[in-house]
C-alpha positions as CSV (number, residue, x, y, z in Angstrom):
1,M,3.4,-72.6,241.6
2,G,1.3,-72.8,238.7
3,Y,-2.8,-72.1,239.5
4,I,-5.0,-74.4,237.2
5,S,-8.3,-73.0,235.6
6,K,-10.9,-74.9,233.5
7,L,-12.3,-72.9,230.5
8,Q,-16.0,-72.3,230.5
9,V,-18.4,-72.3,227.5
10,I,-21.8,-70.7,227.6
11,Q,-24.1,-70.9,224.8
12,R,-26.8,-68.5,224.1
13,G,-28.8,-69.0,221.3
14,G,-28.5,-71.4,218.5
15,T,-24.7,-70.2,217.6
16,N,-23.3,-67.8,219.9
17,R,-20.9,-68.8,222.6
18,Q,-19.0,-67.0,225.1
19,Y,-15.6,-68.6,226.5
20,Y,-14.6,-67.9,230.4
21,L,-11.5,-68.4,232.0
22,I,-11.6,-67.7,235.2
23,C,-8.5,-66.0,237.4
24,P,-8.0,-67.4,240.8
25,S,-7.9,-65.1,243.7
26,P,-4.5,-66.0,244.9
27,L,-3.1,-64.9,241.2
28,A,-5.3,-61.9,241.1
29,A,-4.2,-60.7,244.3
30,A,-0.6,-61.4,243.5
31,L,-1.0,-59.2,240.6
32,E,-2.9,-56.8,242.5
33,L,-5.5,-56.9,239.9
34,E,-8.6,-54.5,240.3
35,K,-12.2,-54.8,239.4
36,G,-12.5,-52.8,235.9
37,E,-9.2,-53.0,234.8
38,T,-8.7,-53.8,231.2
39,L,-6.5,-56.7,230.3
40,E,-5.1,-57.3,226.5
41,W,-4.9,-61.0,225.3
42,V,-2.3,-61.8,222.7
43,V,-2.0,-65.2,221.4
44,R,2.0,-65.9,220.8
45,D,1.2,-69.4,219.3
46,R,-1.2,-72.4,219.6
47,W,0.5,-72.7,223.4
48,T,1.0,-69.3,224.7
49,L,-1.6,-66.8,225.5
50,E,0.3,-63.6,226.8
51,I,-2.0,-61.4,229.2
52,R,-1.3,-57.8,229.5
53,R,-2.2,-55.0,232.1
54,R,-3.3,-52.1,230.0
55,R,-2.0,-48.8,231.0
56,A,-5.1,-46.8,233.0
57,D,-6.4,-43.4,232.1
58,P,-4.0,-40.6,233.5
59,G,-7.0,-39.0,234.8
60,R,-8.5,-41.9,236.9
61,G,-7.1,-42.6,240.0
62,R,-6.4,-46.3,241.5
63,H,-8.8,-46.4,244.0
64,E,-12.1,-44.8,243.2
């Protein structure tokens, strides 16, 4: 099953734009994402975006 998201853009000032792609809650839960996790975005080609979970710091517990 796929999850649909819309790209959001926030215009700050004249030329400063920020783009946001929201991760739906069921997808975040299935991936067991946690607040504050670092994710890496990799562009494979124009149609493929890969998101990788970065390894946590060894000294940091899973639940703080």
